[in-house]
C-alpha positions as CSV (number, residue, x, y, z in Angstrom):
1,X,-7.6,-32.8,-3.5
2,X,-4.0,-33.3,-2.2
3,X,-2.6,-36.2,-4.0
4,X,0.7,-38.2,-3.2
5,X,2.0,-40.5,-5.8
6,X,4.6,-43.2,-5.2
7,X,8.4,-42.9,-4.5
8,X,8.8,-39.6,-6.8
9,X,6.9,-37.4,-4.4
10,X,4.4,-36.0,-6.6
11,X,1.8,-33.9,-5.3
12,X,-1.5,-32.8,-7.6
13,X,-3.0,-29.8,-6.4
14,X,-6.7,-29.3,-8.4
15,X,-10.4,-27.6,-8.0
16,X,-8.5,-23.8,-7.7
17,X,-7.1,-24.3,-4.6
18,X,-3.9,-22.7,-3.1
19,X,-1.3,-24.9,-1.5
20,X,2.0,-23.5,1.0
21,X,4.7,-26.3,0.6
22,X,7.1,-25.9,3.3
23,X,10.6,-27.4,3.3
24,X,13.7,-27.5,4.7
25,X,17.3,-26.0,2.8
26,X,19.1,-29.0,2.3
27,X,22.7,-27.5,1.5
28,X,22.8,-23.8,2.1
29,X,20.4,-20.5,0.8
30,X,22.8,-18.9,-1.9
31,X,21.1,-21.9,-4.1
32,X,18.5,-23.4,-2.4
33,X,15.8,-21.6,-3.3
34,X,14.9,-23.9,-6.5
35,X,15.7,-27.2,-4.5
36,X,14.1,-28.9,-2.0
37,X,15.9,-32.3,-2.3
38,X,19.2,-33.6,-1.8
39,X,19.1,-34.6,-5.6
40,X,19.0,-31.1,-6.7
41,X,15.6,-31.3,-7.3
42,X,13.3,-28.6,-8.5
43,X,9.8,-28.7,-6.0
44,X,8.3,-27.0,-8.8
45,X,8.5,-30.1,-10.3
46,X,7.3,-32.3,-7.8
47,X,4.1,-30.2,-7.7
48,X,1.0,-30.3,-10.3
49,X,-1.6,-27.4,-10.3
50,X,-5.0,-27.9,-12.3
51,X,-7.6,-26.5,-12.2
52,X,-6.4,-22.5,-11.8
53,X,-4.7,-24.1,-8.3
54,X,-1.3,-21.8,-7.1
55,X,1.5,-23.1,-4.6
56,X,3.5,-20.7,-2.4
57,X,6.7,-22.8,-1.1
58,X,8.1,-21.3,2.0
59,X,12.2,-22.3,2.9
60,X,11.9,-23.4,6.7
61,X,14.0,-21.0,9.0
62,X,15.0,-22.8,12.5
63,X,18.0,-21.0,14.1
64,X,19.3,-17.7,14.2
65,X,22.4,-18.4,11.9
66,X,19.2,-19.2,8.9
67,X,16.9,-16.1,9.8
68,X,20.5,-14.3,9.1
69,X,21.0,-16.2,5.7
70,X,18.4,-14.9,4.6
71,X,20.1,-12.0,3.1
72,X,21.4,-13.8,0.8
73,X,18.2,-14.5,-1.3
74,X,16.1,-11.9,-0.4
75,X,13.5,-12.4,-2.8
76,X,12.9,-15.4,-1.2
77,X,10.1,-16.5,1.0
78,X,10.4,-17.9,3.8
79,X,8.2,-19.5,7.5
80,X,9.5,-19.7,10.9
81,X,9.9,-23.9,11.0
82,X,10.3,-22.9,15.2
83,X,10.7,-20.0,18.0
84,X,14.5,-18.8,16.7
85,X,16.2,-17.8,20.4
86,X,18.5,-14.9,19.1
87,X,19.7,-13.8,22.5
88,X,23.5,-15.2,21.0
89,X,23.7,-12.0,18.3
90,X,24.9,-10.0,21.7
91,X,28.3,-11.2,21.0
92,X,27.8,-11.0,17.5
93,X,30.7,-8.3,16.3
94,X,32.0,-6.9,13.0
95,X,33.4,-3.9,11.2
96,X,30.2,-1.9,11.3
97,X,30.6,-1.2,15.1
98,X,32.5,1.0,16.7
99,X,36.2,-1.2,17.6
100,X,36.2,1.2,20.8
101,X,32.8,-0.8,21.7
102,X,32.7,-4.1,23.8
103,X,29.0,-4.9,22.5
104,X,29.7,-6.4,18.7
105,X,27.2,-4.9,16.6
106,X,24.4,-7.8,16.6
107,X,22.4,-9.2,13.7
108,X,22.9,-7.5,10.5
109,X,19.5,-6.4,9.6
110,X,18.0,-8.1,6.6
111,X,17.4,-5.9,3.5
112,X,18.7,-2.3,3.1
113,X,17.6,0.4,0.6
114,X,19.3,-0.2,-2.3
115,X,18.6,-4.3,-1.6
116,X,15.0,-4.5,0.5
117,X,13.8,-7.8,1.5
118,X,11.2,-7.9,-0.9
119,X,9.6,-11.9,-0.5
120,X,7.3,-13.3,2.7
121,X,8.3,-13.3,6.2
122,X,6.2,-15.4,7.6
123,X,6.4,-16.7,11.2
124,X,3.5,-19.1,11.9
125,X,2.6,-17.5,15.0
126,X,6.3,-18.3,16.1
127,X,8.5,-15.6,18.0
128,X,12.5,-14.6,17.6
129,X,13.4,-13.8,21.3
130,X,16.0,-11.9,22.4
131,X,17.6,-10.2,18.9
132,X,20.5,-7.6,19.6
133,X,21.1,-4.8,17.0
134,X,23.8,-2.1,18.0
135,X,24.4,-0.2,14.5
136,X,24.6,3.5,15.3
137,X,25.9,4.9,12.3
138,X,23.6,2.8,10.0
139,X,19.7,3.7,9.0
140,X,16.8,1.5,8.5
141,X,17.2,-0.9,12.0
142,X,15.1,-3.6,12.4
143,X,15.1,-7.2,11.8
144,X,14.2,-6.7,8.6
145,X,16.2,-3.1,7.7
146,X,14.2,-2.6,4.5
147,X,10.6,-4.0,3.2
148,X,8.9,-4.3,-0.2
149,X,7.5,-7.3,0.7
150,X,5.5,-9.3,3.3
151,X,6.2,-9.9,7.5
152,X,3.3,-11.7,8.7
153,X,2.1,-13.7,11.9
154,X,5.6,-13.2,13.8
155,X,6.6,-11.6,17.2
156,X,10.3,-10.2,18.4
157,X,10.2,-10.4,21.6
158,X,12.5,-8.3,24.1
159,X,14.6,-6.8,21.4
160,X,17.7,-4.9,22.0
161,X,17.8,-2.5,18.8
162,X,20.1,0.7,18.4
163,X,20.2,2.8,14.7
164,X,20.9,6.1,13.5
165,X,17.8,6.8,11.7
166,X,14.7,5.0,10.7
167,X,15.0,2.3,13.5
168,X,12.0,-0.2,14.3
169,X,11.6,-3.5,16.0
170,X,10.9,-5.7,13.4
171,X,10.9,-3.4,10.7
172,X,13.1,-0.5,10.4
173,X,11.3,0.9,6.9
174,X,8.4,-0.1,5.3
175,X,8.8,1.4,1.5
176,X,6.7,0.8,-2.0
177,X,4.2,-1.7,-2.0
178,X,5.4,-3.7,1.6
179,X,2.8,-5.0,4.4
180,X,2.8,-6.1,7.7
181,X,0.4,-8.4,9.3
182,X,-0.3,-9.0,12.9
183,X,2.9,-8.7,13.9
184,X,4.3,-7.9,17.4
185,X,7.6,-6.1,19.4
186,X,8.7,-5.7,22.3
187,X,11.8,-4.6,24.1
188,X,14.0,-1.4,23.7
189,X,14.2,0.6,20.6
190,X,16.4,3.8,19.9
191,X,17.6,5.9,17.1
192,X,21.0,7.9,18.8
193,X,21.0,10.0,15.3
194,X,24.6,10.1,13.0
195,X,27.3,12.5,12.4
196,X,27.0,14.7,9.6
197,X,29.0,17.5,7.0
198,X,31.3,18.4,9.9
199,X,31.2,15.8,12.4
200,X,27.8,17.8,13.4
201,X,25.6,15.0,15.5
202,X,22.4,15.1,13.3
203,X,18.9,13.9,15.2
204,X,17.7,10.7,14.8
205,X,14.7,10.7,12.4
206,X,12.2,7.8,12.4
207,X,11.8,5.9,15.3
208,X,9.4,3.2,16.8
209,X,8.0,0.0,18.3
210,X,7.8,-1.7,15.8
211,X,8.6,-0.2,12.5
212,X,10.6,3.0,12.2
213,X,8.9,4.8,8.8
214,X,6.8,3.9,6.2
215,X,7.3,5.4,2.7
216,X,6.8,4.2,-0.7
217,X,9.9,5.8,-1.9
218,X,13.0,3.2,-3.2
219,X,15.0,4.5,-5.4
220,X,13.9,4.0,-9.1
221,X,10.7,4.7,-8.5
222,X,7.9,7.2,-8.3
223,X,7.2,9.3,-4.7
224,X,3.4,8.7,-5.2
225,X,1.8,5.7,-5.2
226,X,-1.8,6.2,-3.6
227,X,-1.3,4.4,-0.2
228,X,0.5,1.2,-1.4
229,X,2.1,0.5,2.5
230,X,-0.8,-1.2,5.1
231,X,0.0,-2.3,8.6
232,X,-2.7,-4.4,10.1
233,X,-3.5,-6.2,13.3
234,X,-0.2,-5.4,15.1
235,X,0.8,-4.2,18.3
236,X,4.5,-2.9,20.1
237,X,5.3,-2.8,24.3
238,X,8.7,-1.7,23.0
239,X,10.3,1.4,24.9
240,X,11.7,3.4,22.3
241,X,14.0,6.9,22.1
242,X,14.3,8.9,19.6
243,X,15.0,13.1,18.7
244,X,11.9,13.4,15.9
245,X,9.1,11.4,14.7
246,X,9.3,8.9,17.1
247,X,6.2,7.0,18.2
248,X,5.0,3.9,20.4
249,X,4.2,1.8,16.8
250,X,5.6,4.0,14.3
251,X,7.9,6.5,14.0
252,X,6.3,8.5,10.5
253,X,4.2,6.9,7.8
254,X,3.6,8.4,4.3
255,X,0.9,7.2,1.8
256,X,0.0,4.6,4.0
257,X,-2.8,2.8,5.8
258,X,-2.7,1.5,10.0
259,X,-5.6,-0.4,11.5
260,X,-6.5,-2.7,14.2
261,X,-3.7,-2.4,15.8
262,X,-2.0,-0.6,19.1
263,X,0.8,0.4,21.2
264,X,1.9,0.1,25.1
265,X,5.6,1.1,25.6
266,X,6.8,4.8,26.7
267,X,7.3,7.5,24.5
268,X,10.8,9.0,24.9
269,X,11.2,11.9,22.9
270,X,15.9,12.8,24.0
271,X,17.9,16.0,22.4
272,X,20.4,14.8,20.1
273,X,23.4,17.6,19.8
274,X,21.9,20.8,20.5
275,X,18.1,19.7,18.4
276,X,15.8,19.4,21.4
277,X,12.7,15.9,20.6
278,X,9.8,16.4,18.2
279,X,7.0,15.2,16.5
280,X,6.9,12.8,19.6
281,X,3.7,10.8,20.1
282,X,2.5,7.8,22.0
283,X,1.6,5.7,19.0
284,X,3.0,7.6,15.6
285,X,5.2,10.9,15.7
286,X,4.2,12.1,12.4
287,X,1.1,10.7,10.1
288,X,1.6,12.2,6.8
289,X,0.2,12.0,3.1
290,X,-1.4,8.9,4.4
291,X,-4.8,7.6,3.4
292,X,-6.4,6.3,7.4
293,X,-5.2,5.4,10.9
294,X,-8.2,3.9,12.3
295,X,-9.3,1.2,15.5
296,X,-6.0,2.0,17.5
297,X,-4.8,3.0,20.7
298,X,-2.0,3.8,22.4
299,X,-1.5,4.0,26.6
300,X,2.3,4.6,27.2
301,X,3.9,7.5,28.9
302,X,5.0,10.6,26.9
303,X,7.9,12.8,27.5
304,X,9.7,15.3,25.3
305,X,12.6,17.4,25.4
306,X,10.9,19.9,22.9
307,X,7.0,20.8,22.5
308,X,6.6,21.3,18.9
309,X,4.7,18.3,17.9
310,X,4.1,16.3,21.1
311,X,0.3,14.3,21.5
312,X,-0.7,11.6,23.4
313,X,-1.2,9.8,20.4
314,X,-0.2,11.1,17.7
315,X,2.9,13.9,17.7
316,X,2.1,15.3,14.0
317,X,-0.9,14.4,11.5
318,X,-2.0,16.5,8.2
319,X,-4.1,13.0,7.3
320,X,-7.3,11.5,8.5
321,X,-7.1,9.9,11.6
322,X,-10.4,7.9,12.4
323,X,-12.3,9.3,15.8
324,X,-11.6,5.5,16.5
325,X,-8.7,5.6,17.7
326,X,-7.9,6.7,21.1
327,X,-4.9,7.0,23.8
328,X,-4.8,7.0,27.9
329,X,-4.5,10.7,28.5
330,X,-3.7,9.7,32.3
331,X,-1.1,7.0,31.3
332,X,0.2,9.6,28.8
333,X,0.8,12.1,31.0
334,X,-0.4,14.7,28.4
335,X,-4.1,15.7,27.0
336,X,-3.1,17.4,23.4
337,X,-3.0,15.0,20.5
338,X,-2.9,15.7,16.7
339,X,-5.3,12.8,16.3
340,X,-7.0,9.5,18.6
341,X,-9.1,11.2,21.8
342,X,-8.0,11.4,25.4
343,X,-10.0,9.0,27.9
344,X,-9.7,8.0,31.1
345,X,-7.8,4.2,32.2
346,X,-10.6,3.4,33.4
347,X,-12.6,4.4,29.9
348,X,-10.2,2.7,28.1
349,X,-11.1,-0.5,29.6
350,X,-14.4,-0.5,29.0
351,X,-15.6,-1.6,25.6
352,X,-18.5,0.5,25.1
353,X,-15.4,3.6,24.5
354,X,-14.6,1.2,21.2
355,X,-17.9,2.1,19.1
356,X,-17.6,0.0,15.7
357,X,-15.4,-2.0,16.4
358,X,-14.9,-5.4,15.9
359,X,-15.4,-7.5,19.2
360,X,-16.4,-10.8,17.7
361,X,-13.6,-11.2,14.9
362,X,-10.8,-8.6,15.8
363,X,-10.6,-7.8,19.2
364,X,-11.1,-9.0,23.2
365,X,-11.7,-7.2,26.0
366,X,-11.4,-8.0,29.8
367,X,-14.5,-5.6,30.5
368,X,-13.0,-2.9,33.3
369,X,-9.7,-5.1,33.3
370,X,-7.4,-4.8,31.0
371,X,-7.5,-2.7,27.4
372,X,-8.5,-4.4,24.2
373,X,-6.4,-6.7,23.0
374,X,-5.8,-8.3,19.4
């Protein structure tokens, strides 16, 4: 039960219930992670947790400036209060963009390798529309640059995201303990490489429509976590460009579970400098040292300037890709894959092709008309 009492606004929660509190910040994100009213009273003092009950407080994000301000508290819990119109970010400029470029750098990704986002970003079923990021010299580029926390129930629509390595529409790099649930992306995602020693242009690695790459490695942590990264019930329709480990959904994985997901965007392996493309897949470029990839599919065209590790669903894999994964070989324009079964377009629109998939609770399909949908 939840009881509201008097002017003090006290809330009591009992019987082992879990409650979420959603509040607007009074002043700024700098100090309001622990304050919920204009008098500076901690929200925790207003909630009585009884009988093993628990509470999670989420600061509401109502505009693109507040979304950008998450960088001031990367361990907080946030929820979108409404759909965020972010097309204004195409006019945002800072010193990271090359001075000669007419366009600015746009949105600054939330978190980076040295200081990842470790909290919760819950979209509450809302979206971020028109996000623009143009940071060709930066690694870990996306709405969230580096993630050790949770992103869920959020869509990023019509994005334009450009970076060097580990670039995704929603998340650049998933790190130790991170998870993504019920998310999606659309637009254009591209990796343009970076200038290395002696001015040599190096190929871009880890480019995906939703996520650039997933690996537990982060400074100061052991490498092996026994599959501590999870992606579930997500999809991407973004068009993707990159040089190595490029996929319509995700570029590469390491110690990662991927379940019930799909991609429909075209994947383009491009030459950067003298390096032709490699590890290019309709869904994933390189499925590496991971536990499971299941109940997933891709339908985009797969193009590559090189021939090394190119596949309709997966470019390369040394891990278990379930037989319950598929790709549209007609749309992909390629019959081979390091994992996943190639089907015709007609077969991909037939529920019988997806034996073992849950079409009651997870998937739906318009028989003979459309591909499975979440």
